[in-house]
Each structure stands twice: as C-alpha cells, then as structure tokens.
N, C-alpha and C positions, 0 to 999 in steps of 0.2 A: 906729809899724811900717806899711808899705803893702802893699797887696794887690799881687804881681805879676801880669801877667797874660801868657800863652801863646798865638798864635793862627798859622792860616795865612794866607799873602798872597796865594797865588793860588786857584782852582779847587780849592778841596780837596787831600784826599791827599797833601800836602806830606810828612809824615812825624812829628804832632804825637807820639802817642804814644809811639814810642821817647822824643823828647827830654825829657818831662813824668816818663818814666822815668828819665834821666839825670841831671835836676834834683833830681827828690823826696827826694833824701837832707840838702840845703838850705833843706827846709821840712820842717813841721808838719801841714798842712793843703793839700789837694788838690781843688779844687771845679770840677765841671763848671758849665759855668753857659748854657746852650744848645743846640739841636739835640735829637737822637731817634737809635734805633735807624739810622736811613741813613746813620749817621756811623760808619765802621770805622776802630780806631785798633789799626794792627799792632805788635807788641812782640816780639823777640826776644832772647834771653840763655838760655847756659847750655845750648846743643843742641836749645832749645824757643822753640816759636813760638804767641804767645796772641792774638788780636781779639775785642779786645772792641770794645763798642756805647755801652753804657749807663754801662758802671762808667768811674769816671777813671782815667787810667793810670797815677795812684801807688798802686796798689793792693798792688803786687807789692813795693814799697820797703817792710819792719820795718814797724812798727806805729803806720805813718802814719795819722792820719783823711783818708778820702775822702767828697768829701758831692755829693750828685746835688742842682743848686740849685734854685730855681723856673723858670726858665728855660726847663728841658730838659723834653723832651714822654717820658712814658714808656710802655712796651707790658708790659704784666704775664708775657705770654707768652714774648717775647722773651726779658726780663730773667731767667724762670726757665732758663731753656736757657742765657743765659749767664751765671746764678750757678751752674746744678750742674756746668756744663761746669771753671769755678775749682774749686769745690770737690774736682772728682774729680783735680785734678791736685794735691791738699793746700793749697788755700790757703781757708783758711774768713774770711769775710767779714762777718758778722753783728756783731763787734764792732767793726769798722774802716769798716764803709761805711754811713752817715747819710743819709737821703732827706727832703729838703723838702716839707710838705706841701702846699707852694702847685704842686708841680710837676704839671702835665696829665696824664690820662692818654688814653692813644690807644687809641680801643675796638675793639669786632670792628667793626663798622660804619662806623669811618672807612676802616678795609682797601680795605671793598669802595667804598666812596663815593670812593673817592683810585682806586681802577681804572677808576670808572666816569665821573670825571670828564677823566684820563688819554685814555682810550676816545672821548670825546663831543667833543677835540678835533680829531679825523681828523689832519690831515698838521703838524697845529699843536704838536703832544707836547709837552712840557718833556723830557723825562725823567726822568721821577719814578720812583724806587726802588720805590712801589706800598708802603710802608710806613705809609703813614696819616697822614704827617707835618704836607702841606698841613691834610687837613681836621681836625686837630685845635687845628691853632693857628688856621684859621678859626672855629674854636667859641669857643677862647678868646677872640678877640678882639671876639667878637660877644657874649659872655656866657652861653654855652651851656657851654661844658665840665664837666669833673669833675676833679676834681684829687684828688693822694694823699692827701688831709684825710681827702676827701668818703665816704674805706673804711670811716671810724671813726664815719660820721652815718647814720643812714638811706639807706646806700647802698644798697640794690636800690631803691628807690622811684626814688633820683634817676638810677640807672642806662635802669630801664624808660621814665623818659620822653625821655631822650638816644636812645635806643636808637629809641624809635616813630618821633620827629621825623627821624630818618635813612630806616630805612625807608618812612616817606611819602615822601620825597626820590627814593631806589631805585628805588620804585613808577613814578614820574612818567616818569624814564627807561628806567622797563620791562626795570632790571637785575637778575638772575640771584642768588639771595640763597641756591640750595644748598648752600651753601657755609657759613653762619653759624653752624649749630650747632655742627661741627665747629672752625669755630675760634671759638666761645665755652669749648667746653669747654676748650681750653688755655688761654683768656685768666684764668675763671675758677680754675681752679689756678696760675694765675702768682700771682695777687689773694694766695691763700692763700698762696703763696710771698713776696712782699712782706709780707706782716703780720711775717713773722719778723724783721722788719730794723726798727730804730728810726727813727719818722718824726717831724722835728724843726721848728721854726719858725727855718727855715736865717738867713732876715737878723735876729734876733735873738743865732744862735749864731755867726756869722761876724763880725760888726760887736763883741763882747764879746772874740773871740778876736784880733780888730785891738787892740784895748784895754789885752789883755791880754800886748801885745808879739809875738805869734804868727804866726809867717813862714807864708804862704797864697802860696801859686800859682793861680791860675783858669785853666782848662783852655776854651779852645774848641772847637768842631766845625765840621765844611764847610774854606771858606776866603772871604777877606773879598772877592771877587767873586763868592760867591754871596750877598752881604750884600741881605738885601729894600729895600733902601733904597739902595745905592750899588752892588750889582752890577749883571752884567751883563743886566738886567731884559726880560722878566720870565723870562728861564730862569735862575733863581735857589731860593736853599732859602726857607724860610717867617719864618727866625728873624735878627734881628740878631746878623752875626759878627763886627761890629768890636768892638774894645776897649771901647767904648760900652754892646757886649752885657752886658757883667761886671758893669755897676753895674745895669743891670734886672736880668740875673740872676742875682743874686748878694745887691742888697738892699743893696751899697754906695758911699759915694758919689763923686763925681768927683774930690774930692781920697784919697781912700783908695789910688788908684791911683796905683803904685808904676812898678819896667821893664815896658817893656813889649815880651817878644822878639818876631818876627818871623820868621815860617820860611818857605821858600820852595826849589823846587828849581832845579840846579843850568839845569835846562830849565822844561819848560810841560808840564802834563795837561789834562785835561777828561774827562769822562765824562757820558753822556747827552747832550740839544743843546743849545744854542746857540751865541755867536760865539767865533772862535776863532783873533787874526788870525795868529799863528805858526804855525798846524796845518799839517803837514807828512802830505805824501799820495805821499812817495818811499818809494826803499831807508832813506832817514835818520832816518824816522819808525818805519818797520817795525821796525830797529835799537835805538832810544829803546825802543820798546815791552817789546821782547826782554829788551835787556841789563836795562830796569829792574823786569823782573816787572810790568808797570802791568797790571795786571788790578784791579777793584775787589775790597777786601777784605770786602764786603758781599754784593755783589750777582754777584761774579766776572767784570762786562762789561768786556770792553778799552779801556783808555783813549787815549783820542784823544790825540796825542804832539806835538811842537814846538820850537821853539830859546825862549828866555828871552824873556820879553818884559819891559822893562826901564818903556814907558811905562804898562804897568798897576800893574806894581811900582810905582814911584815914588807910582803915586795911592792903592795899599793903604798904603805909609809914612805918606803925607799925616795919610789916614782915623785911622788908628788910632794915632798918633805913636808911632810906634817907635822903641825906641831900642837896640833890638842886634837886628843881624840873623844867623838860624842856618841856614844854606846845606847842604840835604840831597842826598842821590844823588849825589855830584862824582863819584863811581867810576864810574857808570857813562859820564862821558864819556870813561874813560881809553883808550878806542882811535880815537876821531874824527880823522884829520887835521888839519881844520878848526870851529871853535867859532863861531857865532853868535850876537848879542847884536839884540834889535832894539832902536832905541837913540828910533826915530820913526815916527808914521804919515804914507803920503802919503794927505790926501786930496783929491781934484779941484784935480789938482796942487801941492798946498802941502804942505808942510810941520808937523805935528803931532805936539806933546809932551807936551799936558796930554791925559786921558784922555776923548774924546768921549761926549755926550750916548748916543748910539746905534753901534754897531757892527754892519757890514755888510758886505757881500762886496766891495763898490768900494776897502775902507780895505785901503791894500798898506804894509808892515812895510818900513821902512828898518834894514839889516841893517848890524854892523859886526861884520870877520872877523879873528880870531884864531888863532892859530896850536897847535892842539891840543897836548898832552904824550904821550901812545902809555905811558904806563906804567903799571902795574898797581897801584894806592894802597893796595889794601885791607887790606895786611898792614902799612902804617905806622901808628904809635903817637905819631909826633912830629910838630910842623911845619913843625922841620928837613928832615923828610925829602922834601917836597914837591917835587915838578921845578918848575922857572925858570918854564915854561908855566903850570903851573896858579897859581903863585902869581904870576903877571901877571894873569890872569882875575881873583883875587879882587881884586887892586889895583884893575883896572877896574871890577869892580861898587862898590868901596867909593867909589870915586873918583861912579860915574855917580849912587849911592844918596845919598851922603854919609851913612853908619849904618855905624858899624862890624860886619864879622862875626866876632862874637866865639866860636864855635861853628861846624865845618866835620865833615858827617859822609860818612864811606867807606864803608860799609858796612849792613848791617842792626842789626848786633846790637851789642846793649849798649857792647863793647868796641871797635869801630871808629866811635868819636866824638872828634873832635881840641880841645880847647878853646884857641884861639890867643890867644899874650901881648900 
C-alpha cells in the first residue's frame, strides 16, 4: 500500500481542504505533513462553513484517524481556539486526532520576532501572516526549537531558555514586548488543551499503517510556488510544500508515495508580496476577486488575481510528480466572454516556456485566448452537463499539462465536485 499525496500547485489557496474532505471516505488516515496556522483550509457542507488551520481536513468524515505530522509547526493558543470551535459545532476530536511528538511549537516570542523581522525589512516585506512560522522554522533548523514531545520533559526549563534567547534578540531591535504577558497566558492555556490529545511517534505509526495495508492520504498546506527551495524565493513560506515534503514531514520513504493529486484553480491568485506574472489590475481582476470571494481564510487579506499561468503550473507538476490534476473554482469563470491562459513568458524578446530562476517586472506573459461558456455551472452534477466551451478549456489544459484532470470543482460545497470519467 502507498501513501497518496494531495497538494497545491500554485501560490496556495487552491481549495485543498475541500478536496481532502471529499476524498477522505476512500482513506483510513489523513496526515498533514507541513506548514502551520498561516494556512487556512475552508470546507463547506450541509449549510455550514469551517476554517481549519492545523487540524487535517479529513476530520469531518466518520471516524477516520487524522495526524498532525512532524513537519508541521503548531501554535497551542491557536490550536485551542480551533479545537473549541469544532467542539462547539459537535465534533469531538480527542480520539480521532493524533499529534506527532516531533512537531515543533510556535512560541509566543516567535510571533513577536515575526512582526519584528517584517518591520525591519521596510519596503522589502515578504508579506508574512505574522503567525511566527518563519522564526519557528528558523529555530528548528538552527537546533534551538521546542517540540510537542518536550511538553512531557522538563518543559518549563526548556521554554524559559528559548524565551530568554528571543527576548535578547527583540531587545537588540528595541521591539515592544508589552503584549507578551497576554500572549503567554493564552499560549499556556493552549498547552493545557494540547495535553488532552495523544502524542505519538508519528513516523512509526504511519509506517506501521503502511505495512498493514491501510490507505493514507498526506495533506499539504500552501502551494508548490511557495516552496522554500523551488518557489518564487524569497517570497515563499518556510517549509517544503512539494510532494517530497511528505517524506520528511511524515517520515516515510519515497518508495511509499503513490498517487500525487495536484490541485489548481482555473485561474490564479496570490496573497502578500512577490512576483505574479499574470496578475490583473483591471476590471477582470476585480471580477475574479469578487466572484471567487478571494480573501484569505486566516488573514482576511484580499488576494491578488490573474489568469492561469501554465509555465508555473507545468513546473509545479514536474517538481511534484503529479499523477492526477484537480481543477478548482471553475465556476468563477462562468460569466467571462474570453478566457486567457499564459502559455509562455517573453523575456528580453525571447519566448520562454521553462520557469526561470528569477521573475521580475520585465517578464511579459504570452497568452492564448479562448471563448468563454457564459453558463452557470454551479447546479451541474454530471460531466455530461458541462457546456462545450468549458469541455474545450479542460481539453486544452490537459494537452498543455500532459496530466489528466480527474476532478472538477464548480462551487464551494462538497456536493459541487464532479469526478470525471
């Protein structure tokens, strides 16, 4: 049995949470392998809307086991709020959610450091969510981090040592730490909540499950173009968002990877700073934002919108080894007379089809235009009902990307998901 991987192929916000929820009935375990509470996965079903930050998106389907893997960074305060929100809606997670002892903890001072470092960048801001993700991964790599398992072993001493180091850095910047006491209070309440859950050696647990033939789905956060190594650096996240990140983020061997589901929007969005070759600054961009409700599920920030970028998408598919594509928010394009797709870049007068080392304002997207379908697809439940122009758009994308599109989403609800034959 293999571990299937589901991840985003663009700059995040592709709709991964919904698809994990849809696919979970076919799996026994869903495991999140990287990222932190800066990633919000939105799910809608039965007239209700849920936003998950750290909890895997398979939590709503029956009694499936969900795992927060070692590659995740966890903020106990935000985790407590997320859990209590789910509990108030009737979802008891204590027996279905397991947490890796090796997952790193986001400390209160990590949040302050995040804000401090971002302010120090001046006009070169990355556009961080301010959740402390970067400083936590920095401590992890520099071997100064605290992990979930540390909660059970001399935790107060370890916490105070880490805190003292951070406060020294903050004092060097002259950063205001007056909010720390209140943040710490909520944080330690979160630690108490965290202790209600089972901590596991997740690498042993998952590999034993693989050996027993159990079906496992690995869930990624953010998107491939935000990967720390292969994304649009330095405007990226702090972890490996690509399929290889499932190996390091869960402790599984590359040979254990099976299907790789790559999720993308029928257009493209980005939050925060960084290059975005197909970004629109006109009425079409505003229309995409309005129709797609393009605002961050965690931050509420408006997303930058543009046409689909096949240069970046082909690159992501190559890096991830995608075997099946899943296209989201197709319905957002329902009213456009013309649909555009970027098939290449013009750089210094030359056409380029490979994703370059650096993207800047000198890159000009090369577009192919297609006729829109001018049809409301949100009520459709079968592929046969799709308008001809939409079928042609799907066929065009499959030819350009050389990977089949197996699922098409035409709305936010679980029921608005069409599995193609």
